[in-house]
C-alpha positions in Angstrom: 0.4 -0.7 -0.2 1.4 3.3 -0.5 2.3 5.9 2.1 3.1 9.0 1.5 6.9 10.5 2.1 5.8 13.5 3.9 3.5 15.3 5.8 1.0 17.3 3.1 0.6 21.3 5.0 -2.4 22.6 5.9 -1.9 24.7 2.8 -1.2 22.0 0.3 -4.1 20.4 0.8 -6.4 23.4 2.3 -4.9 24.1 -2.0 -6.3 20.7 -2.7 -9.5 20.8 -1.2 -11.0 24.8 -3.3 -13.2 23.4 -5.4 -15.1 21.4 -2.7 -18.0 23.6 -1.3 -21.8 23.8 -1.8 -22.9 25.9 -5.1 -25.4 28.6 -4.7 -28.1 27.9 -6.8 -29.3 30.0 -9.7 -31.8 31.9 -10.0 -33.0 33.7 -12.9 -36.6 34.6 -13.7 -39.1 33.2 -15.2 -39.5 34.9 -19.3 -43.4 34.1 -19.2 -44.5 35.5 -16.3 -41.0 37.1 -14.4 -41.4 34.6 -11.2 -38.3 33.3 -9.9 -36.9 30.5 -10.7 -33.9 28.0 -10.7 -32.1 27.6 -13.9 -33.2 24.6 -16.3 -36.5 23.7 -14.6 -39.5 24.4 -15.6 -42.4 27.4 -14.0 -44.6 26.5 -11.6 -46.7 29.0 -12.0 -47.2 29.2 -15.5 -45.3 25.8 -17.1 -43.0 27.3 -18.7 -39.1 25.9 -20.4 -36.7 28.0 -21.7 -35.0 25.3 -23.4 -37.6 24.5 -25.4 -38.7 27.4 -25.9 -42.6 26.6 -25.2 -45.5 25.6 -22.6 -44.5 21.8 -21.0 -47.1 22.3 -18.4 -50.8 22.7 -18.7 -51.9 24.7 -15.5 -55.5 25.2 -14.7 -56.3 28.2 -13.8 
């Protein structure tokens, strides 16, 4: 089994782990109703999906 020759310093270990973190959710406005929703999701209010540029859910209004 491989064994490290030297102790890894706090700085070197933390540099290696800089990309491991919680990411914030991208929030965008729906193009149809202007409700704030996470990007790449269907709008729960109007059912619009921007990547397909059409309504994908039929809502009862």
